[in-house]
ZADO-1210 file (C-alpha; in nm, 4 decimals, padded with zeros to 6 digits):
<atoms>
<atom x="-05.4481" y="02.5512" z="-06.2643" code="MET" pos="1"/>
<atom x="-05.6654" y="02.3027" z="-06.4551" code="ALA" pos="2"/>
<atom x="-05.8842" y="02.0760" z="-06.2522" code="SER" pos="3"/>
<atom x="-05.8638" y="01.7007" z="-06.2948" code="GLY" pos="4"/>
<atom x="-06.1514" y="01.4749" z="-06.3908" code="PRO" pos="5"/>
<atom x="-06.4379" y="01.4570" z="-06.1431" code="ALA" pos="6"/>
<atom x="-06.4489" y="01.1481" z="-05.9257" code="ALA" pos="7"/>
<atom x="-06.7157" y="00.8981" z="-06.0244" code="SER" pos="8"/>
<atom x="-06.8820" y="00.5869" z="-05.8888" code="ARG" pos="9"/>
<atom x="-06.9811" y="00.2865" z="-06.1026" code="PRO" pos="10"/>
<atom x="-07.3600" y="00.2465" z="-06.1138" code="TRP" pos="11"/>
<atom x="-07.5354" y="-00.0599" z="-06.2515" code="PHE" pos="12"/>
<atom x="-07.8736" y="00.0352" z="-06.4006" code="ALA" pos="13"/>
<atom x="-08.1047" y="-00.2630" z="-06.4546" code="PHE" pos="14"/>
<atom x="-08.4622" y="-00.1457" z="-06.4087" code="SER" pos="15"/>
<atom x="-08.6563" y="00.1709" z="-06.4885" code="LEU" pos="16"/>
<atom x="-08.3305" y="00.3544" z="-06.4280" code="ASP" pos="17"/>
<atom x="-08.2176" y="00.2304" z="-06.7714" code="LEU" pos="18"/>
<atom x="-08.4345" y="00.5039" z="-06.9260" code="ALA" pos="19"/>
<atom x="-08.6093" y="00.6991" z="-06.6474" code="PRO" pos="20"/>
<atom x="-08.7998" y="00.9203" z="-06.8903" code="ALA" pos="21"/>
<atom x="-08.9986" y="00.6109" z="-06.9956" code="ALA" pos="22"/>
<atom x="-09.1573" y="00.6113" z="-06.6491" code="ALA" pos="23"/>
<atom x="-09.2717" y="00.9729" z="-06.6734" code="SER" pos="24"/>
<atom x="-09.5787" y="00.8615" z="-06.8685" code="ARG" pos="25"/>
<atom x="-09.6958" y="00.6620" z="-06.5657" code="HIS" pos="26"/>
<atom x="-09.5355" y="00.8516" z="-06.2776" code="LEU" pos="27"/>
<atom x="-09.6303" y="01.2152" z="-06.2629" code="HIS" pos="28"/>
<atom x="-09.4115" y="01.4532" z="-06.0688" code="GLY" pos="29"/>
<atom x="-09.0843" y="01.2670" z="-06.1191" code="LEU" pos="30"/>
<atom x="-08.7861" y="01.4770" z="-06.0199" code="PRO" pos="31"/>
<atom x="-08.5892" y="01.6133" z="-06.3151" code="PRO" pos="32"/>
<atom x="-08.3924" y="01.3340" z="-06.4796" code="VAL" pos="33"/>
<atom x="-08.0244" y="01.4268" z="-06.4907" code="PRO" pos="34"/>
<atom x="-07.8219" y="01.3593" z="-06.8012" code="ASP" pos="35"/>
<atom x="-07.6437" y="01.0400" z="-06.6998" code="PHE" pos="36"/>
<atom x="-07.3803" y="00.8937" z="-06.9311" code="PRO" pos="37"/>
<atom x="-07.4998" y="00.6131" z="-07.1571" code="GLU" pos="38"/>
<atom x="-07.2387" y="00.3804" z="-07.0129" code="GLY" pos="39"/>
<atom x="-07.1781" y="00.0365" z="-07.1527" code="GLU" pos="40"/>
<atom x="-07.3756" y="-00.2842" z="-07.1798" code="LEU" pos="41"/>
<atom x="-07.2984" y="-00.5117" z="-06.8870" code="ALA" pos="42"/>
<atom x="-07.4433" y="-00.7879" z="-06.6750" code="GLU" pos="43"/>
<atom x="-07.4579" y="-00.8210" z="-06.2992" code="ALA" pos="44"/>
<atom x="-07.3434" y="-01.1614" z="-06.1788" code="LEU" pos="45"/>
<atom x="-07.5137" y="-01.3882" z="-05.9252" code="ASP" pos="46"/>
<atom x="-07.8253" y="-01.1705" z="-05.8958" code="VAL" pos="47"/>
<atom x="-08.1771" y="-01.1691" z="-06.0335" code="ASP" pos="48"/>
<atom x="-08.5035" y="-00.9876" z="-05.9659" code="VAL" pos="49"/>
<atom x="-08.8173" y="-01.0921" z="-05.7814" code="VAL" pos="50"/>
<atom x="-09.1454" y="-00.9039" z="-05.7897" code="TYR" pos="51"/>
<atom x="-09.2289" y="-00.8818" z="-05.4214" code="ASP" pos="52"/>
<atom x="-09.2384" y="-00.5125" z="-05.3262" code="VAL" pos="53"/>
<atom x="-09.5756" y="-00.3404" z="-05.3521" code="HIS" pos="54"/>
<atom x="-09.5423" y="00.0156" z="-05.4785" code="VAL" pos="55"/>
<atom x="-09.8714" y="00.2080" z="-05.4705" code="PRO" pos="56"/>
<atom x="-09.7738" y="00.4380" z="-05.7590" code="ASN" pos="57"/>
<atom x="-09.7365" y="00.1311" z="-05.9808" code="TRP" pos="58"/>
<atom x="-10.0520" y="-00.0424" z="-05.8554" code="GLY" pos="59"/>
<atom x="-09.8756" y="-00.3662" z="-05.7722" code="GLY" pos="60"/>
<atom x="-09.5467" y="-00.5414" z="-05.7072" code="ARG" pos="61"/>
<atom x="-09.2225" y="-00.4251" z="-05.8683" code="VAL" pos="62"/>
<atom x="-08.8749" y="-00.5728" z="-05.9133" code="ALA" pos="63"/>
<atom x="-08.6286" y="-00.6106" z="-05.6267" code="ARG" pos="64"/>
<atom x="-08.2677" y="-00.7266" z="-05.6725" code="LEU" pos="65"/>
<atom x="-08.1817" y="-01.0514" z="-05.4909" code="VAL" pos="66"/>
<atom x="-07.8884" y="-01.2902" z="-05.4615" code="GLU" pos="67"/>
<atom x="-07.9137" y="-01.5681" z="-05.7199" code="ALA" pos="68"/>
<atom x="-07.5916" y="-01.7683" z="-05.7663" code="PRO" pos="69"/>
<atom x="-07.5293" y="-01.8497" z="-06.1310" code="GLY" pos="70"/>
<atom x="-07.7820" y="-01.5963" z="-06.2638" code="HIS" pos="71"/>
<atom x="-07.7024" y="-01.2878" z="-06.4680" code="ARG" pos="72"/>
<atom x="-07.8983" y="-00.9658" z="-06.5100" code="LEU" pos="73"/>
<atom x="-07.8527" y="-00.7375" z="-06.8114" code="SER" pos="74"/>
<atom x="-07.8182" y="-00.3642" z="-06.7751" code="GLY" pos="75"/>
<atom x="-07.5826" y="-00.0732" z="-06.8242" code="ARG" pos="76"/>
<atom x="-07.2742" y="00.0182" z="-06.6267" code="LEU" pos="77"/>
<atom x="-07.2538" y="00.3953" z="-06.5955" code="ARG" pos="78"/>
<atom x="-07.0012" y="00.6210" z="-06.4260" code="PRO" pos="79"/>
<atom x="-07.1815" y="00.8770" z="-06.2100" code="VAL" pos="80"/>
<atom x="-07.0050" y="01.1813" z="-06.0689" code="ALA" pos="81"/>
<atom x="-06.9832" y="01.1538" z="-05.6909" code="THR" pos="82"/>
<atom x="-07.1649" y="01.4838" z="-05.6453" code="GLU" pos="83"/>
<atom x="-07.4561" y="01.3546" z="-05.8607" code="ALA" pos="84"/>
<atom x="-07.5062" y="01.0418" z="-05.6465" code="TRP" pos="85"/>
<atom x="-07.7675" y="01.2041" z="-05.4129" code="PRO" pos="86"/>
<atom x="-07.9688" y="01.3129" z="-05.7200" code="VAL" pos="87"/>
<atom x="-07.9517" y="00.9561" z="-05.8512" code="LEU" pos="88"/>
<atom x="-08.0665" y="00.8210" z="-05.5134" code="ALA" pos="89"/>
<atom x="-08.3718" y="01.0532" z="-05.5156" code="ARG" pos="90"/>
<atom x="-08.4574" y="00.9478" z="-05.8710" code="LEU" pos="91"/>
<atom x="-08.4307" y="00.5765" z="-05.7840" code="GLU" pos="92"/>
<atom x="-08.6618" y="00.6301" z="-05.4848" code="THR" pos="93"/>
<atom x="-08.9181" y="00.8105" z="-05.7029" code="ALA" pos="94"/>
<atom x="-08.9073" y="00.5444" z="-05.9768" code="LEU" pos="95"/>
<atom x="-08.9790" y="00.2343" z="-05.7659" code="ALA" pos="96"/>
<atom x="-08.8966" y="00.2970" z="-05.3984" code="LEU" pos="97"/>
<atom x="-08.5421" y="00.1756" z="-05.4716" code="ALA" pos="98"/>
<atom x="-08.3987" y="00.3142" z="-05.1487" code="THR" pos="99"/>
<atom x="-08.1333" y="00.0528" z="-05.0819" code="GLU" pos="100"/>
<atom x="-07.7913" y="00.0768" z="-05.2412" code="GLU" pos="101"/>
<atom x="-07.6041" y="-00.2499" z="-05.2767" code="ARG" pos="102"/>
<atom x="-07.2794" y="-00.3666" z="-05.4318" code="PRO" pos="103"/>
<atom x="-07.2894" y="-00.5967" z="-05.7333" code="VAL" pos="104"/>
<atom x="-07.0214" y="-00.7648" z="-05.9414" code="LYS" pos="105"/>
<atom x="-07.0627" y="-00.6609" z="-06.3018" code="VAL" pos="106"/>
<atom x="-06.9085" y="-00.8070" z="-06.6167" code="ARG" pos="107"/>
<atom x="-06.8628" y="-00.5559" z="-06.8974" code="THR" pos="108"/>
<atom x="-06.8971" y="-00.6371" z="-07.2648" code="ALA" pos="109"/>
<atom x="-06.5161" y="-00.6672" z="-07.2824" code="SER" pos="110"/>
<atom x="-06.5229" y="-00.9354" z="-07.0087" code="GLY" pos="111"/>
<atom x="-06.3804" y="-00.7221" z="-06.7282" code="THR" pos="112"/>
<atom x="-06.5435" y="-00.7822" z="-06.3884" code="VAL" pos="113"/>
<atom x="-06.5853" y="-00.4738" z="-06.1707" code="VAL" pos="114"/>
<atom x="-06.7598" y="-00.3832" z="-05.8471" code="GLU" pos="115"/>
<atom x="-07.0509" y="-00.1428" z="-05.8968" code="ALA" pos="116"/>
<atom x="-07.3524" y="-00.0192" z="-05.7033" code="HIS" pos="117"/>
<atom x="-07.7177" y="-00.0791" z="-05.7826" code="ALA" pos="118"/>
<atom x="-08.0342" y="00.0574" z="-05.6258" code="PHE" pos="119"/>
<atom x="-08.3184" y="-00.1725" z="-05.5260" code="THR" pos="120"/>
<atom x="-08.6287" y="-00.1581" z="-05.3082" code="PRO" pos="121"/>
<atom x="-08.5593" y="-00.2678" z="-04.9517" code="ALA" pos="122"/>
<atom x="-08.6410" y="-00.6253" z="-04.8473" code="ALA" pos="123"/>
<atom x="-08.8672" y="-00.5268" z="-04.5588" code="ARG" pos="124"/>
<atom x="-09.2400" y="-00.5804" z="-04.6034" code="ASN" pos="125"/>
<atom x="-09.2012" y="-00.8023" z="-04.9086" code="THR" pos="126"/>
<atom x="-09.4944" y="-01.0150" z="-05.0180" code="SER" pos="127"/>
<atom x="-09.6075" y="-01.2276" z="-05.3074" code="THR" pos="128"/>
<atom x="-09.9691" y="-01.1306" z="-05.2349" code="GLN" pos="129"/>
<atom x="-10.1422" y="-00.9009" z="-05.4800" code="GLY" pos="130"/>
<atom x="-10.0749" y="-00.8416" z="-05.8463" code="PRO" pos="131"/>
<atom x="-09.7444" y="-00.7775" z="-06.0146" code="VAL" pos="132"/>
<atom x="-09.7632" y="-00.4296" z="-06.1684" code="SER" pos="133"/>
<atom x="-09.8333" y="-00.4734" z="-06.5373" code="GLU" pos="134"/>
<atom x="-09.7603" y="-00.1045" z="-06.5952" code="ALA" pos="135"/>
<atom x="-09.4181" y="-00.1512" z="-06.4342" code="PHE" pos="136"/>
<atom x="-09.3402" y="-00.4542" z="-06.6535" code="LEU" pos="137"/>
<atom x="-09.4439" y="-00.2738" z="-06.9708" code="ILE" pos="138"/>
<atom x="-09.2408" y="00.0337" z="-06.8742" code="THR" pos="139"/>
<atom x="-08.9417" y="-00.1855" z="-06.7887" code="LEU" pos="140"/>
<atom x="-08.9513" y="-00.3392" z="-07.1370" code="ALA" pos="141"/>
<atom x="-08.9704" y="00.0086" z="-07.2920" code="VAL" pos="142"/>
<atom x="-08.6789" y="00.1295" z="-07.0761" code="ALA" pos="143"/>
<atom x="-08.4688" y="-00.1740" z="-07.1765" code="ALA" pos="144"/>
<atom x="-08.5405" y="-00.1085" z="-07.5432" code="GLU" pos="145"/>
<atom x="-08.4541" y="00.2627" z="-07.5128" code="ARG" pos="146"/>
<atom x="-08.1303" y="00.1688" z="-07.3335" code="ALA" pos="147"/>
<atom x="-08.0480" y="-00.0586" z="-07.6280" code="ARG" pos="148"/>
<atom x="-08.0185" y="-00.3763" z="-07.4252" code="LEU" pos="149"/>
<atom x="-07.9865" y="-00.6868" z="-07.6439" code="PRO" pos="150"/>
<atom x="-08.3011" y="-00.7739" z="-07.8417" code="ALA" pos="151"/>
<atom x="-08.3349" y="-01.1072" z="-07.6586" code="ALA" pos="152"/>
<atom x="-08.3518" y="-00.9239" z="-07.3228" code="VAL" pos="153"/>
<atom x="-08.6141" y="-00.6792" z="-07.4497" code="VAL" pos="154"/>
<atom x="-08.8205" y="-00.9626" z="-07.6021" code="GLU" pos="155"/>
<atom x="-08.8050" y="-01.1582" z="-07.2747" code="LYS" pos="156"/>
<atom x="-08.9309" y="-00.8554" z="-07.0790" code="LEU" pos="157"/>
<atom x="-09.2106" y="-00.7981" z="-07.3307" code="GLN" pos="158"/>
<atom x="-09.3097" y="-01.1662" z="-07.3050" code="ALA" pos="159"/>
<atom x="-09.3101" y="-01.1487" z="-06.9237" code="GLU" pos="160"/>
<atom x="-09.5450" y="-00.8495" z="-06.9396" code="ALA" pos="161"/>
<atom x="-09.7829" y="-01.0394" z="-07.1714" code="ARG" pos="162"/>
<atom x="-09.7737" y="-01.3530" z="-06.9548" code="ILE" pos="163"/>
<atom x="-09.8382" y="-01.1619" z="-06.6321" code="VAL" pos="164"/>
<atom x="-10.1254" y="-00.9797" z="-06.8013" code="HIS" pos="165"/>
<atom x="-10.2817" y="-01.3043" z="-06.9242" code="ALA" pos="166"/>
<atom x="-10.2407" y="-01.4897" z="-06.5919" code="VAL" pos="167"/>
<atom x="-10.3616" y="-01.2066" z="-06.3695" code="GLN" pos="168"/>
<atom x="-10.6599" y="-01.1311" z="-06.5887" code="HIS" pos="169"/>
<atom x="-10.7516" y="-01.5010" z="-06.6119" code="ALA" pos="170"/>
<atom x="-10.7432" y="-01.5251" z="-06.2304" code="ARG" pos="171"/>
<atom x="-10.9628" y="-01.2211" z="-06.1884" code="SER" pos="172"/>
<atom x="-11.2025" y="-01.3152" z="-06.4684" code="GLY" pos="173"/>
<atom x="-11.1201" y="-00.9965" z="-06.6639" code="ILE" pos="174"/>
<atom x="-11.0809" y="-01.0316" z="-07.0384" code="LYS" pos="175"/>
</atoms>
């Protein structure tokens, strides 16, 4: 008897999870990165990111997903086999302490709106004190480019990394 297709869950990747191997240059000892499907370009609706979770491995604050009515966040919608979900959860934790799973409404490139799940750092112990991790921002831009997000999204992330670098170094007197 032939088995049917494996059950899957829709996963919205929007951060380093777009191309986890890009983080391996900065994060040593990452768990093996499974072969996740490429998925399709999509955007999460009514959410955005804030940089308010300090992650020691990144030397500063990293992105956390928050409610933001009217905002959209680019990423990839990927089907993940149910049995691979725990592996994905461990990877998300290792990448940026993204231990919280939350539902998001996602619009696909064809205009269909679906419910998916995204991983994000938890909201406890958030702070705007301390630097935003420049290494995280640079790696995020690389991950977005490797995931073939639209050029405008990649350029915006690259610009954010340059701006954060300039502002933080101006504040600290470093050139």
